[in-house]
OpenMM code with the backbone's topology and positions (N, CA, C; nanometers):
from openmm import Vec3, app, unit

residues = "MET ALA LEU PHE GLY HIS LEU ILE PHE LEU THR LEU LEU THR CYS GLU LEU SER THR SER THR ASP ARG SER ARG SER ARG CYS ILE ASP HIS PHE THR GLU ILE ARG ALA LYS LYS LEU ARG LYS ARG PRO ALA THR ALA GLU LEU LEU THR TRP ILE HIS ILE PHE ASP LYS LEU GLU VAL ASN LEU GLU VAL PRO THR PRO GLU GLN LEU GLN LYS LEU ALA SER THR TYR SER ILE LEU ALA LYS ASN PRO GLU ASP LEU LYS ARG LEU ARG GLU ASN LEU".split()
positions = [
    Vec3(0.0854, -0.1165, 0.0000),
    Vec3(0.0000, 0.0000, 0.0000),
    Vec3(0.0901, 0.1229, 0.0000),
    Vec3(0.0469, 0.2252, -0.0672),
    Vec3(0.1234, 0.3481, -0.0711),
    Vec3(0.1349, 0.4053, 0.0694),
    Vec3(0.2420, 0.4770, 0.0921),
    Vec3(0.2668, 0.5338, 0.2242),
    Vec3(0.1511, 0.6224, 0.2688),
    Vec3(0.0995, 0.7051, 0.1788),
    Vec3(-0.0105, 0.7947, 0.2133),
    Vec3(-0.1332, 0.7153, 0.2580),
    Vec3(-0.1682, 0.6114, 0.1836),
    Vec3(-0.2821, 0.5274, 0.2206),
    Vec3(-0.2607, 0.4603, 0.3551),
    Vec3(-0.1373, 0.4146, 0.3787),
    Vec3(-0.1042, 0.3509, 0.5066),
    Vec3(-0.1211, 0.4510, 0.6208),
    Vec3(-0.0792, 0.5748, 0.5990),
    Vec3(-0.0922, 0.6774, 0.7032),
    Vec3(-0.2385, 0.7101, 0.7315),
    Vec3(-0.3214, 0.7109, 0.6282),
    Vec3(-0.4644, 0.7356, 0.6495),
    Vec3(-0.5244, 0.6243, 0.7340),
    Vec3(-0.4944, 0.4982, 0.6978),
    Vec3(-0.5454, 0.3857, 0.7760),
    Vec3(-0.4927, 0.3911, 0.9192),
    Vec3(-0.3662, 0.4243, 0.9363),
    Vec3(-0.3087, 0.4320, 1.0703),
    Vec3(-0.3786, 0.5393, 1.1531),
    Vec3(-0.4097, 0.6518, 1.0914),
    Vec3(-0.4821, 0.7585, 1.1606),
    Vec3(-0.6204, 0.7106, 1.2030),
    Vec3(-0.6907, 0.6428, 1.1121),
    Vec3(-0.8225, 0.5873, 1.1462),
    Vec3(-0.8122, 0.4905, 1.2632),
    Vec3(-0.7145, 0.4031, 1.2567),
    Vec3(-0.6994, 0.3029, 1.3619),
    Vec3(-0.6616, 0.3654, 1.4942),
    Vec3(-0.5794, 0.4682, 1.4909),
    Vec3(-0.5397, 0.5348, 1.6141),
    Vec3(-0.6624, 0.5928, 1.6833),
    Vec3(-0.7538, 0.6461, 1.6043),
    Vec3(-0.8764, 0.7023, 1.6605),
    Vec3(-0.9718, 0.5937, 1.7083),
    Vec3(-0.9740, 0.4808, 1.6397),
    Vec3(-1.0739, 0.3775, 1.6658),
    Vec3(-1.0308, 0.2724, 1.7681),
    Vec3(-0.9038, 0.2365, 1.7697),
    Vec3(-0.8582, 0.1302, 1.8593),
    Vec3(-0.8082, 0.1906, 1.9893),
    Vec3(-0.8674, 0.1480, 2.0967),
    Vec3(-0.8342, 0.2074, 2.2246),
    Vec3(-0.7168, 0.1409, 2.2936),
    Vec3(-0.7018, 0.0109, 2.2793),
    Vec3(-0.6042, -0.0600, 2.3612),
    Vec3(-0.4830, -0.1105, 2.2837),
    Vec3(-0.4827, -0.0965, 2.1546),
    Vec3(-0.3763, -0.1549, 2.0743),
    Vec3(-0.2516, -0.0676, 2.0717),
    Vec3(-0.1381, -0.1320, 2.0551),
    Vec3(-0.0124, -0.0605, 2.0411),
    Vec3(0.0046, -0.0160, 1.8966),
    Vec3(0.1010, 0.0729, 1.8720),
    Vec3(0.1289, 0.1174, 1.7353),
    Vec3(0.1641, -0.0006, 1.6464),
    Vec3(0.2417, -0.0920, 1.6992),
    Vec3(0.2824, -0.2093, 1.6208),
    Vec3(0.1613, -0.2965, 1.5864),
    Vec3(0.0726, -0.3129, 1.6821),
    Vec3(-0.0480, -0.3913, 1.6597),
    Vec3(-0.1380, -0.3231, 1.5572),
    Vec3(-0.1508, -0.1920, 1.5659),
    Vec3(-0.2300, -0.1170, 1.4684),
    Vec3(-0.1719, -0.1339, 1.3292),
    Vec3(-0.0415, -0.1240, 1.3191),
    Vec3(0.0245, -0.1374, 1.1900),
    Vec3(0.0016, -0.2767, 1.1321),
    Vec3(0.0080, -0.3782, 1.2172),
    Vec3(-0.0152, -0.5162, 1.1721),
    Vec3(-0.1604, -0.5336, 1.1268),
    Vec3(-0.2528, -0.4687, 1.1953),
    Vec3(-0.3935, -0.4724, 1.1579),
    Vec3(-0.4123, -0.4122, 1.0178),
    Vec3(-0.3492, -0.2991, 0.9916),
    Vec3(-0.3554, -0.2372, 0.8595),
    Vec3(-0.2966, -0.3293, 0.7548),
    Vec3(-0.1820, -0.3865, 0.7853),
    Vec3(-0.1179, -0.4779, 0.6902),
    Vec3(-0.2105, -0.5949, 0.6568),
    Vec3(-0.2752, -0.6496, 0.7586),
    Vec3(-0.3631, -0.7639, 0.7362),
    Vec3(-0.4843, -0.7222, 0.6517),
    Vec3(-0.5412, -0.6083, 0.6820),
    Vec3(-0.6545, -0.5590, 0.6032),
    Vec3(-0.6119, -0.5366, 0.4573),
    Vec3(-0.4946, -0.4822, 0.4368),
    Vec3(-0.4428, -0.4599, 0.3022),
    Vec3(-0.4240, -0.5926, 0.2292),
    Vec3(-0.3746, -0.6934, 0.2995),
    Vec3(-0.3595, -0.8276, 0.2404),
    Vec3(-0.4958, -0.8832, 0.1988),
    Vec3(-0.5951, -0.8633, 0.2822),
    Vec3(-0.7297, -0.9108, 0.2507),
    Vec3(-0.7833, -0.8393, 0.1268),
    Vec3(-0.7647, -0.7090, 0.1217),
    Vec3(-0.8131, -0.6328, 0.0046),
    Vec3(-0.7415, -0.6745, -0.1234),
    Vec3(-0.6201, -0.7256, -0.1127),
    Vec3(-0.5434, -0.7664, -0.2305),
    Vec3(-0.5857, -0.9042, -0.2831),
    Vec3(-0.6597, -0.9790, -0.2028),
    Vec3(-0.7042, -1.1128, -0.2454),
    Vec3(-0.8089, -1.1004, -0.3560),
    Vec3(-0.8213, -1.2063, -0.4322),
    Vec3(-0.9194, -1.2087, -0.5408),
    Vec3(-1.0571, -1.2435, -0.4841),
    Vec3(-1.1215, -1.1437, -0.4301),
    Vec3(-1.2553, -1.1593, -0.3746),
    Vec3(-1.3567, -1.1027, -0.4741),
    Vec3(-1.4787, -1.1508, -0.4654),
    Vec3(-1.5834, -1.0956, -0.5528),
    Vec3(-1.6063, -0.9483, -0.5211),
    Vec3(-1.6100, -0.9155, -0.3906),
    Vec3(-1.6250, -0.7761, -0.3479),
    Vec3(-1.5280, -0.7514, -0.2332),
    Vec3(-1.4364, -0.6613, -0.2559),
    Vec3(-1.3390, -0.6312, -0.1515),
    Vec3(-1.4008, -0.5451, -0.0419),
    Vec3(-1.3567, -0.5638, 0.0821),
    Vec3(-1.4075, -0.4802, 0.1914),
    Vec3(-1.3618, -0.3355, 0.1730),
    Vec3(-1.4471, -0.2452, 0.2116),
    Vec3(-1.4183, -0.1016, 0.1994),
    Vec3(-1.3951, -0.0419, 0.3375),
    Vec3(-1.3845, 0.0899, 0.3416),
    Vec3(-1.3548, 0.1598, 0.4665),
    Vec3(-1.4628, 0.1360, 0.5715),
    Vec3(-1.5882, 0.1305, 0.5310),
    Vec3(-1.6967, 0.1059, 0.6284),
    Vec3(-1.6770, -0.0274, 0.6992),
    Vec3(-1.6418, -0.1302, 0.6221),
    Vec3(-1.6155, -0.2611, 0.6829),
    Vec3(-1.4913, -0.2553, 0.7703),
    Vec3(-1.3912, -0.1802, 0.7275),
    Vec3(-1.2694, -0.1658, 0.8080),
    Vec3(-1.3024, -0.1082, 0.9445),
    Vec3(-1.3818, -0.0033, 0.9487),
    Vec3(-1.4143, 0.0605, 1.0765),
    Vec3(-1.4905, -0.0343, 1.1689),
    Vec3(-1.5855, -0.1069, 1.1137),
    Vec3(-1.6588, -0.2047, 1.1944),
    Vec3(-1.5653, -0.3158, 1.2405),
    Vec3(-1.4831, -0.3633, 1.1474),
    Vec3(-1.3897, -0.4729, 1.1767),
    Vec3(-1.2948, -0.4370, 1.2896),
    Vec3(-1.2394, -0.3160, 1.2871),
    Vec3(-1.1412, -0.2818, 1.3907),
    Vec3(-1.2052, -0.2688, 1.5281),
    Vec3(-1.3330, -0.2308, 1.5327),
    Vec3(-1.4009, -0.2280, 1.6629),
    Vec3(-1.4117, -0.3695, 1.7198),
    Vec3(-1.4530, -0.4625, 1.6362),
    Vec3(-1.4653, -0.6019, 1.6803),
    Vec3(-1.3272, -0.6593, 1.7109),
    Vec3(-1.2321, -0.6305, 1.6245),
    Vec3(-1.0933, -0.6735, 1.6412),
    Vec3(-1.0417, -0.6317, 1.7788),
    Vec3(-1.0696, -0.5069, 1.8149),
    Vec3(-1.0262, -0.4515, 1.9432),
    Vec3(-1.1009, -0.5166, 2.0601),
    Vec3(-1.2314, -0.5326, 2.0463),
    Vec3(-1.3112, -0.5913, 2.1546),
    Vec3(-1.2715, -0.7359, 2.1834),
    Vec3(-1.2390, -0.8105, 2.0770),
    Vec3(-1.1973, -0.9496, 2.0956),
    Vec3(-1.0507, -0.9623, 2.1364),
    Vec3(-0.9803, -0.8500, 2.1367),
    Vec3(-0.8371, -0.8460, 2.1705),
    Vec3(-0.7569, -0.9422, 2.0833),
    Vec3(-0.7821, -0.9341, 1.9529),
    Vec3(-0.7063, -1.0151, 1.8579),
    Vec3(-0.5640, -0.9618, 1.8529),
    Vec3(-0.4682, -1.0522, 1.8640),
    Vec3(-0.3273, -1.0145, 1.8637),
    Vec3(-0.2580, -1.0856, 1.7479),
    Vec3(-0.2303, -1.0117, 1.6420),
    Vec3(-0.1639, -1.0709, 1.5260),
    Vec3(-0.0139, -1.0859, 1.5463),
    Vec3(0.0382, -1.0253, 1.6513),
    Vec3(0.1809, -1.0391, 1.6800),
    Vec3(0.2123, -1.1761, 1.7386),
    Vec3(0.1123, -1.2388, 1.7998),
    Vec3(0.1282, -1.3715, 1.8586),
    Vec3(0.0204, -1.4619, 1.7977),
    Vec3(0.0463, -1.5177, 1.6787),
    Vec3(-0.0577, -1.5937, 1.6091),
    Vec3(-0.0781, -1.7357, 1.6644),
    Vec3(-0.1274, -1.7440, 1.7858),
    Vec3(-0.1587, -1.8738, 1.8457),
    Vec3(-0.2866, -1.9277, 1.7809),
    Vec3(-0.3149, -2.0555, 1.7962),
    Vec3(-0.4408, -2.1089, 1.7421),
    Vec3(-0.5636, -2.0323, 1.7932),
    Vec3(-0.5613, -1.9929, 1.9195),
    Vec3(-0.6725, -1.9159, 1.9760),
    Vec3(-0.6867, -1.7801, 1.9061),
    Vec3(-0.5741, -1.7133, 1.8833),
    Vec3(-0.5774, -1.5831, 1.8163),
    Vec3(-0.6246, -1.5970, 1.6713),
    Vec3(-0.5805, -1.7029, 1.6038),
    Vec3(-0.6226, -1.7257, 1.4660),
    Vec3(-0.7721, -1.7560, 1.4587),
    Vec3(-0.8229, -1.8264, 1.5580),
    Vec3(-0.9665, -1.8548, 1.5632),
    Vec3(-1.0451, -1.7250, 1.5835),
    Vec3(-0.9962, -1.6401, 1.6729),
    Vec3(-1.0601, -1.5100, 1.6927),
    Vec3(-1.0587, -1.4299, 1.5627),
    Vec3(-0.9441, -1.4302, 1.4962),
    Vec3(-0.9301, -1.3570, 1.3712),
    Vec3(-1.0293, -1.4089, 1.2672),
    Vec3(-1.0372, -1.5398, 1.2521),
    Vec3(-1.1292, -1.5996, 1.1552),
    Vec3(-1.2741, -1.5603, 1.1843),
    Vec3(-1.3078, -1.5465, 1.3117),
    Vec3(-1.4452, -1.5097, 1.3473),
    Vec3(-1.4784, -1.3665, 1.3060),
    Vec3(-1.3780, -1.2833, 1.2854),
    Vec3(-1.4023, -1.1441, 1.2452),
    Vec3(-1.4214, -1.1288, 1.0950),
    Vec3(-1.3873, -1.2298, 1.0190),
    Vec3(-1.3937, -1.2187, 0.8730),
    Vec3(-1.5356, -1.2022, 0.8196),
    Vec3(-1.6340, -1.2434, 0.8965),
    Vec3(-1.7722, -1.2269, 0.8497),
    Vec3(-1.8079, -1.0792, 0.8332),
    Vec3(-1.7366, -0.9924, 0.8995),
    Vec3(-1.7582, -0.8482, 0.8855),
    Vec3(-1.7004, -0.7985, 0.7526),
    Vec3(-1.5896, -0.8567, 0.7115),
    Vec3(-1.5214, -0.8105, 0.5914),
    Vec3(-1.5750, -0.8742, 0.4636),
    Vec3(-1.6216, -0.9968, 0.4728),
    Vec3(-1.6698, -1.0674, 0.3541),
    Vec3(-1.8121, -1.0238, 0.3229),
    Vec3(-1.8371, -0.9998, 0.1951),
    Vec3(-1.9694, -0.9524, 0.1550),
    Vec3(-2.0567, -1.0625, 0.0965),
    Vec3(-2.0014, -1.1838, 0.0900),
    Vec3(-2.0796, -1.2974, 0.0427),
    Vec3(-2.0153, -1.4254, 0.0960),
    Vec3(-2.0887, -1.5367, 0.0951),
    Vec3(-2.0374, -1.6623, 0.1527),
    Vec3(-1.9095, -1.7137, 0.0858),
    Vec3(-1.8966, -1.6940, -0.0445),
    Vec3(-1.7769, -1.7421, -0.1146),
    Vec3(-1.6516, -1.6679, -0.0673),
    Vec3(-1.6651, -1.5373, -0.0507),
    Vec3(-1.5506, -1.4597, -0.0032),
    Vec3(-1.5154, -1.4963, 0.1406),
    Vec3(-1.6149, -1.5188, 0.2227),
    Vec3(-1.5892, -1.5583, 0.3616),
    Vec3(-1.5137, -1.6913, 0.3644),
    Vec3(-1.5573, -1.7858, 0.2849),
    Vec3(-1.4894, -1.9154, 0.2783),
    Vec3(-1.3444, -1.8976, 0.2324),
    Vec3(-1.3232, -1.8159, 0.1302),
    Vec3(-1.1895, -1.7920, 0.0780),
    Vec3(-1.0979, -1.7282, 0.1833),
    Vec3(-1.1517, -1.6325, 0.2580),
    Vec3(-1.0709, -1.5687, 0.3631),
    Vec3(-1.0326, -1.6671, 0.4726),
    Vec3(-1.1274, -1.7473, 0.5138),
    Vec3(-1.0994, -1.8430, 0.6219),
    Vec3(-1.0051, -1.9536, 0.5772),
    Vec3(-1.0131, -1.9934, 0.4513),
    Vec3(-0.9237, -2.0976, 0.4004),
    Vec3(-0.7790, -2.0495, 0.3917),
    Vec3(-0.7611, -1.9215, 0.3678),
    Vec3(-0.6275, -1.8648, 0.3503),
    Vec3(-0.5707, -1.8040, 0.4769),
    Vec3(-0.6273, -1.8379, 0.5908),
    Vec3(-0.5820, -1.7806, 0.7173),
    Vec3(-0.4433, -1.8266, 0.7524),
] * unit.nanometer
topology = app.Topology()
chain = topology.addChain("A")
for resn in residues:
    res = topology.addResidue(resn, chain)
    for name in ("N", "CA", "C"):
        topology.addAtom(name, app.Element.getBySymbol(name[0]), res)
């Protein structure tokens, strides 16, 4: 992602995520960018990002420590980003 786009997402996340560290926020942006780069029928947009990060924060998903429990939490958040069942399946398969 371009630096400018990354900074916009980081600014959004800083405002939205209450408990996450800068590194965790950055990893969240990276993961969202990876998801948007996948060949999905409909890619998630900013509205889904904002909803996703609230849930991400509430579930205390930690991408820095990808334990099976954390990956399960992460997979449960994909229903917010996927706009149809095929995309949800694709996201969960590529976790």
